N, CA, C and O atoms as a DFTB+ gen file, in Angstrom:
596 C
 N C O
     1  1     -10.883      48.715     -10.114
     2  2     -10.835      47.478     -10.871
     3  2     -11.973      46.584     -10.391
     4  3     -12.045      46.240      -9.212
     5  1     -12.860      46.212     -11.308
     6  2     -14.019      45.409     -10.975
     7  2     -13.890      44.027     -11.624
     8  3     -14.187      43.865     -12.807
     9  1     -13.451      43.044     -10.853
    10  2     -13.273      41.684     -11.360
    11  2     -14.407      40.804     -10.864
    12  3     -14.798      40.888      -9.699
    13  1     -14.944      39.951     -11.750
    14  2     -15.975      39.035     -11.275
    15  2     -15.328      37.905     -10.468
    16  3     -14.109      37.733     -10.488
    17  1     -16.153      37.151      -9.768
    18  2     -15.654      36.125      -8.844
    19  2     -14.810      35.058      -9.532
    20  3     -13.819      34.605      -8.959
    21  1     -15.179      34.639     -10.762
    22  2     -14.438      33.601     -11.468
    23  2     -13.043      34.053     -11.881
    24  3     -12.115      33.245     -11.912
    25  1     -12.888      35.318     -12.195
    26  2     -11.586      35.809     -12.645
    27  2     -10.696      36.254     -11.500
    28  3      -9.510      36.517     -11.700
    29  1     -11.251      36.340     -10.313
    30  2     -10.497      36.816      -9.169
    31  2      -9.945      35.615      -8.388
    32  3     -10.656      35.026      -7.574
    33  1      -8.693      35.256      -8.632
    34  2      -8.073      34.140      -7.924
    35  2      -7.316      34.630      -6.705
    36  3      -7.280      33.969      -5.668
    37  1      -6.730      35.768      -6.845
    38  2      -5.905      36.278      -5.761
    39  2      -6.173      37.764      -5.635
    40  3      -5.841      38.538      -6.533
    41  1      -6.766      38.161      -4.537
    42  2      -7.122      39.561      -4.361
    43  2      -6.901      39.942      -2.908
    44  3      -7.470      39.320      -2.010
    45  1      -6.100      40.934      -2.674
    46  2      -5.859      41.396      -1.316
    47  2      -5.169      40.360      -0.453
    48  3      -5.320      40.380       0.768
    49  1      -4.411      39.449      -1.063
    50  2      -3.682      38.437      -0.299
    51  2      -4.520      37.254       0.136
    52  3      -4.027      36.384       0.854
    53  1      -5.789      37.199      -0.284
    54  2      -6.652      36.094       0.143
    55  2      -7.319      35.446      -1.056
    56  3      -7.832      36.138      -1.936
    57  1      -7.313      34.130      -1.093
    58  2      -8.024      33.392      -2.137
    59  2      -9.485      33.262      -1.729
    60  3      -9.792      33.183      -0.539
    61  1     -10.378      33.239      -2.692
    62  2     -11.784      33.088      -2.361
    63  2     -12.028      31.715      -1.726
    64  3     -11.323      30.749      -2.022
    65  1     -13.018      31.644      -0.865
    66  2     -13.354      30.393      -0.180
    67  2     -13.763      29.329      -1.179
    68  3     -13.394      28.164      -1.030
    69  1     -14.523      29.716      -2.196
    70  2     -14.972      28.785      -3.225
    71  2     -13.778      28.170      -3.965
    72  3     -13.764      26.968      -4.230
    73  1     -12.791      28.983      -4.294
    74  2     -11.583      28.523      -4.977
    75  2     -10.847      27.494      -4.118
    76  3     -10.413      26.459      -4.622
    77  1     -10.709      27.778      -2.832
    78  2     -10.018      26.856      -1.917
    79  2     -10.738      25.520      -1.823
    80  3     -10.107      24.466      -1.897
    81  1     -12.045      25.559      -1.661
    82  2     -12.825      24.326      -1.492
    83  2     -12.778      23.482      -2.762
    84  3     -12.554      22.274      -2.690
    85  1     -12.987      24.107      -3.932
    86  2     -12.950      23.363      -5.192
    87  2     -11.603      22.681      -5.395
    88  3     -11.543      21.515      -5.786
    89  1     -10.531      23.406      -5.132
    90  2      -9.210      22.830      -5.352
    91  2      -8.853      21.785      -4.306
    92  3      -8.165      20.815      -4.624
    93  1      -9.296      21.954      -3.084
    94  2      -9.078      20.930      -2.066
    95  2      -9.823      19.653      -2.437
    96  3      -9.286      18.556      -2.281
    97  1     -11.056      19.785      -2.926
    98  2     -11.821      18.606      -3.334
    99  2     -11.172      17.897      -4.520
   100  3     -11.125      16.668      -4.555
   101  1     -10.671      18.662      -5.491
   102  2      -9.956      18.061      -6.626
   103  2      -8.730      17.297      -6.127
   104  3      -8.482      16.164      -6.540
   105  1      -7.972      17.928      -5.240
   106  2      -6.758      17.306      -4.713
   107  2      -7.096      16.008      -3.971
   108  3      -6.449      14.983      -4.185
   109  1      -8.102      16.055      -3.105
   110  2      -8.482      14.863      -2.336
   111  2      -9.017      13.755      -3.242
   112  3      -8.678      12.585      -3.061
   113  1      -9.852      14.123      -4.215
   114  2     -10.384      13.139      -5.148
   115  2      -9.249      12.464      -5.915
   116  3      -9.227      11.240      -6.048
   117  1      -8.315      13.253      -6.413
   118  2      -7.177      12.703      -7.154
   119  2      -6.279      11.850      -6.281
   120  3      -5.817      10.792      -6.711
   121  1      -6.026      12.297      -5.061
   122  2      -5.165      11.540      -4.152
   123  2      -5.758      10.191      -3.783
   124  3      -5.073       9.169      -3.813
   125  1      -7.032      10.199      -3.437
   126  2      -7.697       8.946      -3.074
   127  2      -7.810       8.039      -4.297
   128  3      -7.564       6.837      -4.204
   129  1      -8.180       8.609      -5.439
   130  2      -8.298       7.817      -6.662
   131  2      -6.979       7.182      -7.071
   132  3      -6.932       6.002      -7.421
   133  1      -5.918       7.960      -7.027
   134  2      -4.582       7.476      -7.387
   135  2      -4.145       6.363      -6.432
   136  3      -3.605       5.340      -6.854
   137  1      -4.389       6.582      -5.144
   138  2      -4.056       5.563      -4.151
   139  2      -4.816       4.266      -4.390
   140  3      -4.250       3.178      -4.278
   141  1      -6.110       4.382      -4.723
   142  2      -6.914       3.195      -5.000
   143  2      -6.430       2.459      -6.250
   144  3      -6.386       1.229      -6.279
   145  1      -6.072       3.219      -7.272
   146  2      -5.536       2.590      -8.494
   147  2      -4.273       1.803      -8.159
   148  3      -4.096       0.678      -8.627
   149  1      -3.403       2.390      -7.356
   150  2      -2.171       1.688      -6.965
   151  2      -2.460       0.433      -6.151
   152  3      -1.829      -0.603      -6.360
   153  1      -3.399       0.522      -5.234
   154  2      -3.739      -0.652      -4.418
   155  2      -4.302      -1.757      -5.308
   156  3      -3.971      -2.929      -5.129
   157  1      -5.154      -1.387      -6.268
   158  2      -5.708      -2.382      -7.190
   159  2      -4.611      -2.961      -8.081
   160  3      -4.579      -4.171      -8.306
   161  1      -3.716      -2.123      -8.589
   162  2      -2.672      -2.534      -9.533
   163  2      -1.548      -3.304      -8.847
   164  3      -1.151      -4.370      -9.317
   165  1      -1.028      -2.765      -7.725
   166  2       0.149      -3.358      -7.084
   167  2      -0.143      -4.048      -5.758
   168  3       0.669      -4.830      -5.263
   169  1      -1.300      -3.756      -5.194
   170  2      -1.640      -4.347      -3.903
   171  2      -1.297      -3.461      -2.718
   172  3      -1.624      -3.806      -1.582
   173  1      -0.654      -2.341      -2.951
   174  2      -0.292      -1.398      -1.883
   175  2       0.005      -0.044      -2.511
   176  3       0.141       0.075      -3.728
   177  1       0.101       0.962      -1.671
   178  2       0.492       2.292      -2.126
   179  2       1.408       2.920      -1.079
   180  3       1.734       2.292      -0.072
   181  1       1.812       4.133      -1.318
   182  2       2.701       4.877      -0.433
   183  2       2.125       6.279      -0.281
   184  3       1.566       6.807      -1.242
   185  1       2.240       6.902       0.890
   186  2       1.681       8.251       1.085
   187  2       2.136       9.269       0.028
   188  3       1.375      10.166      -0.335
   189  1       3.353       9.132      -0.456
   190  2       3.824      10.068      -1.489
   191  2       3.006       9.936      -2.772
   192  3       2.885      10.896      -3.531
   193  1       2.450       8.760      -3.014
   194  2       1.640       8.551      -4.214
   195  2       0.264       9.190      -4.078
   196  3      -0.318       9.629      -5.070
   197  1      -0.248       9.243      -2.881
   198  2      -1.532       9.911      -2.651
   199  2      -1.368      11.411      -2.905
   200  3      -2.226      12.033      -3.531
   201  1      -0.287      11.981      -2.429
   202  2       0.000      13.401      -2.675
   203  2       0.219      13.638      -4.174
   204  3      -0.295      14.606      -4.735
   205  1       0.971      12.762      -4.807
   206  2       1.221      12.866      -6.246
   207  2      -0.092      12.786      -7.022
   208  3      -0.289      13.524      -7.987
   209  1      -0.979      11.904      -6.608
   210  2      -2.278      11.780      -7.267
   211  2      -3.104      13.051      -7.159
   212  3      -3.774      13.445      -8.113
   213  1      -3.054      13.689      -6.002
   214  2      -3.766      14.955      -5.831
   215  2      -3.219      16.031      -6.747
   216  3      -3.973      16.791      -7.354
   217  1      -1.912      16.087      -6.838
   218  2      -1.266      17.061      -7.728
   219  2      -1.637      16.759      -9.182
   220  3      -1.999      17.662      -9.936
   221  1      -1.545      15.494      -9.564
   222  2      -1.825      15.110     -10.956
   223  2      -3.270      15.394     -11.341
   224  3      -3.518      15.928     -12.422
   225  1      -4.228      15.055     -10.488
   226  2      -5.629      15.286     -10.841
   227  2      -5.928      16.776     -10.933
   228  3      -6.659      17.207     -11.825
   229  1      -5.374      17.562     -10.026
   230  2      -5.551      19.015     -10.089
   231  2      -4.983      19.555     -11.398
   232  3      -5.576      20.426     -12.035
   233  1      -3.829      19.026     -11.788
   234  2      -3.196      19.458     -13.031
   235  2      -4.031      19.015     -14.244
   236  3      -4.184      19.783     -15.194
   237  1      -4.563      17.811     -14.222
   238  2      -5.399      17.323     -15.318
   239  2      -6.630      18.218     -15.478
   240  3      -7.016      18.553     -16.597
   241  1      -7.237      18.598     -14.369
   242  2      -8.393      19.500     -14.427
   243  2      -7.999      20.842     -15.039
   244  3      -8.720      21.378     -15.880
   245  1      -6.859      21.382     -14.620
   246  2      -6.407      22.677     -15.133
   247  2      -6.088      22.598     -16.629
   248  3      -6.454      23.496     -17.388
   249  1      -5.415      21.539     -17.053
   250  2      -5.077      21.371     -18.475
   251  2      -6.351      21.248     -19.305
   252  3      -6.468      21.874     -20.359
   253  1      -7.299      20.449     -18.837
   254  2      -8.550      20.291     -19.578
   255  2      -9.333      21.593     -19.654
   256  3      -9.984      21.871     -20.661
   257  1      -9.271      22.382     -18.606
   258  2      -9.941      23.683     -18.613
   259  2      -9.265      24.634     -19.594
   260  3      -9.932      25.310     -20.378
   261  1      -7.950      24.680     -19.543
   262  2      -7.183      25.588     -20.406
   263  2      -7.303      25.198     -21.880
   264  3      -7.391      26.071     -22.743
   265  1      -7.307      23.902     -22.174
   266  2      -7.346      23.420     -23.555
   267  2      -8.744      22.932     -23.959
   268  3      -8.873      22.086     -24.844
   269  1      -9.771      23.455     -23.325
   270  2     -11.135      22.939     -23.530
   271  2     -11.610      22.996     -24.982
   272  3     -12.470      22.205     -25.370
   273  1     -11.086      23.887     -25.773
   274  2     -11.511      24.003     -27.168
   275  2     -10.737      23.055     -28.095
   276  3     -11.040      22.967     -29.284
   277  1      -9.751      22.355     -27.558
   278  2      -8.939      21.440     -28.356
   279  2      -9.494      20.018     -28.264
   280  3     -10.368      19.730     -27.446
   281  1      -8.977      19.150     -29.105
   282  2      -9.478      17.777     -29.169
   283  2      -9.178      17.008     -27.877
   284  3      -8.258      17.328     -27.125
   285  1      -9.988      15.997     -27.666
   286  2      -9.807      15.114     -26.517
   287  2      -8.423      14.471     -26.551
   288  3      -7.770      14.330     -25.517
   289  1      -7.986      14.086     -27.738
   290  2      -6.676      13.459     -27.897
   291  2      -5.551      14.405     -27.461
   292  3      -4.646      13.997     -26.733
   293  1      -5.605      15.658     -27.901
   294  2      -4.571      16.629     -27.543
   295  2      -4.568      16.904     -26.043
   296  3      -3.510      16.964     -25.417
   297  1      -5.758      17.070     -25.473
   298  2      -5.845      17.298     -24.021
   299  2      -5.288      16.109     -23.248
   300  3      -4.580      16.285     -22.257
   301  1      -5.607      14.902     -23.700
   302  2      -5.113      13.694     -23.024
   303  2      -3.596      13.573     -23.156
   304  3      -2.920      13.165     -22.211
   305  1      -3.066      13.922     -24.310
   306  2      -1.613      13.885     -24.511
   307  2      -0.919      14.903     -23.605
   308  3       0.111      14.603     -23.002
   309  1      -1.487      16.105     -23.512
   310  2      -0.908      17.129     -22.626
   311  2      -0.957      16.671     -21.168
   312  3      -0.004      16.868     -20.415
   313  1      -2.069      16.063     -20.781
   314  2      -2.200      15.551     -19.410
   315  2      -1.187      14.437     -19.148
   316  3      -0.587      14.372     -18.075
   317  1      -1.004      13.569     -20.132
   318  2      -0.034      12.476     -19.997
   319  2       1.372      13.021     -19.786
   320  3       2.119      12.518     -18.947
   321  1       1.729      14.042     -20.545
   322  2       3.050      14.672     -20.350
   323  2       3.171      15.254     -18.946
   324  3       4.209      15.114     -18.299
   325  1       2.115      15.902     -18.479
   326  2       2.137      16.471     -17.132
   327  2       2.256      15.413     -16.047
   328  3       3.038      15.562     -15.108
   329  1       1.480      14.346     -16.177
   330  2       1.526      13.261     -15.188
   331  2       2.896      12.584     -15.212
   332  3       3.467      12.297     -14.160
   333  1       3.419      12.331     -16.398
   334  2       4.729      11.680     -16.517
   335  2       5.826      12.559     -15.926
   336  3       6.718      12.062     -15.238
   337  1       5.762      13.858     -16.191
   338  2       6.753      14.782     -15.612
   339  2       6.646      14.812     -14.092
   340  3       7.658      14.842     -13.392
   341  1       5.428      14.803     -13.591
   342  2       5.223      14.790     -12.133
   343  2       5.756      13.498     -11.534
   344  3       6.443      13.521     -10.512
   345  1       5.441      12.370     -12.166
   346  2       5.952      11.069     -11.711
   347  2       7.483      11.060     -11.693
   348  3       8.094      10.547     -10.756
   349  1       8.089      11.626     -12.720
   350  2       9.544      11.668     -12.786
   351  2      10.114      12.498     -11.633
   352  3      11.036      12.058     -10.945
   353  1       9.575      13.679     -11.427
   354  2      10.075      14.565     -10.350
   355  2       9.877      13.930      -8.973
   356  3      10.786      13.936      -8.143
   357  1       8.693      13.388      -8.740
   358  2       8.433      12.732      -7.448
   359  2       9.337      11.516      -7.296
   360  3       9.878      11.273      -6.217
   361  1       9.501      10.747      -8.378
   362  2      10.363       9.571      -8.329
   363  2      11.797       9.919      -7.992
   364  3      12.419       9.254      -7.164
   365  1      12.325      10.945      -8.619
   366  2      13.699      11.374      -8.306
   367  2      13.787      11.767      -6.837
   368  3      14.744      11.411      -6.149
   369  1      12.786      12.503      -6.359
   370  2      12.803      12.949      -4.962
   371  2      12.677      11.784      -3.978
   372  3      13.533      11.612      -3.110
   373  1      11.623      10.989      -4.108
   374  2      11.394       9.948      -3.102
   375  2      12.286       8.726      -3.281
   376  3      12.701       8.111      -2.299
   377  1      12.584       8.372      -4.532
   378  2      13.365       7.156      -4.766
   379  2      14.867       7.388      -4.787
   380  3      15.633       6.548      -4.316
   381  1      15.285       8.505      -5.324
   382  2      16.720       8.769      -5.441
   383  2      17.264       9.617      -4.299
   384  3      18.269       9.264      -3.683
   385  1      16.604      10.728      -4.019
   386  2      17.099      11.636      -2.981
   387  2      16.864      11.043      -1.594
   388  3      17.785      10.973      -0.780
   389  1      15.616      10.612      -1.326
   390  2      15.293      10.078       0.007
   391  2      15.445       8.564       0.106
   392  3      15.249       7.998       1.181
   393  1      15.791       7.899      -0.990
   394  2      16.052       6.460      -1.027
   395  2      14.922       5.634      -0.399
   396  3      15.170       4.729       0.397
   397  1      13.666       5.964      -0.775
   398  2      12.509       5.273      -0.211
   399  2      12.106       4.037      -1.003
   400  3      11.339       3.218      -0.497
   401  1      12.590       3.877      -2.211
   402  2      12.296       2.707      -3.056
   403  2      10.798       2.455      -3.203
   404  3      10.333       1.331      -3.012
   405  1      10.045       3.500      -3.543
   406  2       8.599       3.370      -3.724
   407  2       8.295       2.599      -5.002
   408  3       7.397       1.758      -5.004
   409  1       9.018       2.861      -6.088
   410  2       8.905       2.080      -7.319
   411  2      10.218       2.109      -8.064
   412  3      11.073       2.961      -7.825
   413  1      10.363       1.153      -8.980
   414  2      11.585       1.059      -9.771
   415  2      11.247       0.421     -11.113
   416  3      10.870      -0.749     -11.174
   417  1      11.383       1.187     -12.175
   418  2      11.115       0.688     -13.520
   419  2      12.410       0.362     -14.256
   420  3      12.434       0.353     -15.487
   421  1      13.472       0.099     -13.529
   422  2      14.774      -0.181     -14.158
   423  2      14.729      -1.375     -15.101
   424  3      15.518      -1.446     -16.043
   425  1      13.818      -2.312     -14.862
   426  2      13.723      -3.494     -15.716
   427  2      12.827      -3.270     -16.939
   428  3      12.687      -4.162     -17.775
   429  1      12.225      -2.088     -17.045
   430  2      11.327      -1.795     -18.165
   431  2      12.100      -1.181     -19.331
   432  3      13.108      -0.500     -19.139
   433  1      11.610      -1.434     -20.537
   434  2      12.209      -0.943     -21.765
   435  2      12.223       0.580     -21.798
   436  3      11.217       1.222     -21.497
   437  1      13.361       1.154     -22.162
   438  2      13.565       2.591     -22.322
   439  2      13.205       3.414     -21.084
   440  3      12.682       4.522     -21.208
   441  1      13.477       2.885     -19.903
   442  2      13.188       3.641     -18.686
   443  2      14.163       4.800     -18.554
   444  3      15.258       4.770     -19.116
   445  1      13.760       5.814     -17.814
   446  2      14.629       6.953     -17.534
   447  2      14.932       6.947     -16.042
   448  3      14.085       7.301     -15.222
   449  1      16.135       6.547     -15.706
   450  2      16.602       6.439     -14.318
   451  2      15.705       5.548     -13.461
   452  3      15.690       5.680     -12.237
   453  1      14.969       4.655     -14.088
   454  2      14.081       3.754     -13.355
   455  2      12.823       4.422     -12.828
   456  3      12.083       3.813     -12.056
   457  1      12.564       5.670     -13.232
   458  2      11.428       6.414     -12.680
   459  2      10.222       6.471     -13.605
   460  3       9.083       6.461     -13.139
   461  1      10.459       6.531     -14.908
   462  2       9.378       6.546     -15.891
   463  2       9.774       5.650     -17.057
   464  3      10.955       5.370     -17.266
   465  1       8.772       5.204     -17.815
   466  2       9.036       4.371     -18.991
   467  2       7.861       4.482     -19.953
   468  3       6.761       4.857     -19.546
   469  1       8.082       4.158     -21.234
   470  2       7.006       4.274     -22.234
   471  2       5.762       3.440     -21.915
   472  3       4.644       3.878     -22.183
   473  1       5.942       2.255     -21.351
   474  2       4.794       1.414     -21.036
   475  2       3.816       2.139     -20.111
   476  3       2.610       2.130     -20.359
   477  1       4.322       2.762     -19.056
   478  2       3.449       3.459     -18.120
   479  2       2.935       4.768     -18.707
   480  3       1.874       5.242     -18.302
   481  1       3.655       5.358     -19.645
   482  2       3.126       6.536     -20.353
   483  2       1.870       6.153     -21.123
   484  3       0.913       6.926     -21.179
   485  1       1.872       4.958     -21.720
   486  2       0.699       4.472     -22.445
   487  2      -0.460       4.262     -21.470
   488  3      -1.598       4.626     -21.766
   489  1      -0.170       3.678     -20.317
   490  2      -1.211       3.500     -19.298
   491  2      -1.762       4.854     -18.849
   492  3      -2.973       5.027     -18.717
   493  1      -0.861       5.811     -18.617
   494  2      -1.291       7.149     -18.187
   495  2      -2.138       7.809     -19.261
   496  3      -3.115       8.491     -18.956
   497  1      -1.760       7.604     -20.532
   498  2      -2.563       8.192     -21.610
   499  2      -3.986       7.644     -21.569
   500  3      -4.946       8.405     -21.692
   501  1      -4.128       6.342     -21.398
   502  2      -5.464       5.750     -21.310
   503  2      -6.269       6.313     -20.159
   504  3      -7.453       6.616     -20.310
   505  1      -5.631       6.454     -19.011
   506  2      -6.325       7.010     -17.851
   507  2      -6.654       8.482     -18.076
   508  3      -7.754       8.928     -17.749
   509  1      -5.709       9.238     -18.632
   510  2      -5.953      10.664     -18.915
   511  2      -7.069      10.828     -19.943
   512  3      -7.859      11.768     -19.853
   513  1      -7.139       9.933     -20.910
   514  2      -8.200       9.967     -21.908
   515  2      -9.561       9.782     -21.229
   516  3     -10.506      10.521     -21.507
   517  1      -9.650       8.805     -20.350
   518  2     -10.910       8.549     -19.637
   519  2     -11.290       9.728     -18.739
   520  3     -12.446      10.151     -18.729
   521  1     -10.334      10.253     -17.996
   522  2     -10.615      11.372     -17.091
   523  2     -10.971      12.626     -17.891
   524  3     -11.893      13.352     -17.518
   525  1     -10.257      12.886     -18.977
   526  2     -10.558      14.060     -19.808
   527  2     -11.955      13.949     -20.417
   528  3     -12.681      14.939     -20.506
   529  1     -12.323      12.749     -20.832
   530  2     -13.668      12.513     -21.362
   531  2     -14.711      12.790     -20.288
   532  3     -15.726      13.432     -20.555
   533  1     -14.462      12.307     -19.075
   534  2     -15.371      12.521     -17.954
   535  2     -15.499      14.019     -17.640
   536  3     -16.602      14.522     -17.425
   537  1     -14.365      14.721     -17.615
   538  2     -14.393      16.153     -17.319
   539  2     -15.128      16.934     -18.398
   540  3     -15.794      17.925     -18.100
   541  1     -15.013      16.496     -19.657
   542  2     -15.748      17.134     -20.745
   543  2     -17.248      16.975     -20.528
   544  3     -18.012      17.924     -20.702
   545  1     -17.658      15.785     -20.150
   546  2     -19.073      15.540     -19.878
   547  2     -19.589      16.383     -18.727
   548  3     -20.694      16.922     -18.793
   549  1     -18.802      16.498     -17.684
   550  2     -19.195      17.323     -16.533
   551  2     -19.316      18.783     -16.965
   552  3     -20.295      19.454     -16.638
   553  1     -18.317      19.271     -17.702
   554  2     -18.332      20.669     -18.136
   555  2     -19.545      20.932     -19.026
   556  3     -20.224      21.946     -18.860
   557  1     -19.823      20.030     -19.968
   558  2     -20.957      20.229     -20.866
   559  2     -22.290      20.176     -20.126
   560  3     -23.209      20.925     -20.457
   561  1     -22.404      19.302     -19.130
   562  2     -23.658      19.229     -18.374
   563  2     -23.856      20.475     -17.522
   564  3     -24.986      20.930     -17.349
   565  1     -22.781      21.029     -16.991
   566  2     -22.882      22.262     -16.201
   567  2     -23.260      23.422     -17.109
   568  3     -24.101      24.246     -16.748
   569  1     -22.643      23.491     -18.287
   570  2     -22.947      24.574     -19.234
   571  2     -24.399      24.480     -19.686
   572  3     -25.108      25.486     -19.697
   573  1     -24.853      23.272     -20.062
   574  2     -26.224      23.142     -20.557
   575  2     -27.242      23.418     -19.457
   576  3     -28.306      23.974     -19.731
   577  1     -26.935      23.041     -18.215
   578  2     -27.879      23.325     -17.119
   579  2     -27.942      24.813     -16.834
   580  3     -28.988      25.314     -16.422
   581  1     -26.850      25.531     -17.042
   582  2     -26.864      26.980     -16.848
   583  2     -27.693      27.677     -17.927
   584  3     -28.303      28.713     -17.662
   585  1     -27.721      27.116     -19.145
   586  2     -28.509      27.706     -20.224
   587  2     -29.997      27.448     -20.044
   588  3     -30.817      28.223     -20.536
   589  1     -30.363      26.379     -19.351
   590  2     -31.770      26.056     -19.141
   591  2     -32.423      26.970     -18.127
   592  3     -33.648      27.091     -18.111
   593  1     -31.641      27.615     -17.283
   594  2     -32.205      28.447     -16.202
   595  2     -32.769      29.740     -16.735
   596  3     -33.280      30.555     -15.967
């Protein structure tokens, strides 16, 4: 079996070094970015949000890669669903199970257990739209630079 480097994610029990580095950088970029957004928005953040941000950004990159032939709107909507689902799961874990009280949307319209609400879904859509647009530009610039060589 002859697999090229891009298609080989898991071979012989070891991930390629390039795969590890790219995904670690995505995770760190997302974690730091998410933490900064929270500090700007609320004035503080929580370590669980930095981890959540890393997961969300990695997922946004994967969704945009998988749906690259689809519209920006569809990719952003899919990313919004992923981010909202992640926020819900993390919220249930940190806020309900571990009782850390990191956030509470109980006072927001149509909230679900105080963990997610439509207002923040709209905010996430806007952010996912911007990030998906940015990722499209990066992908297109990488593709065009490869054709120039």
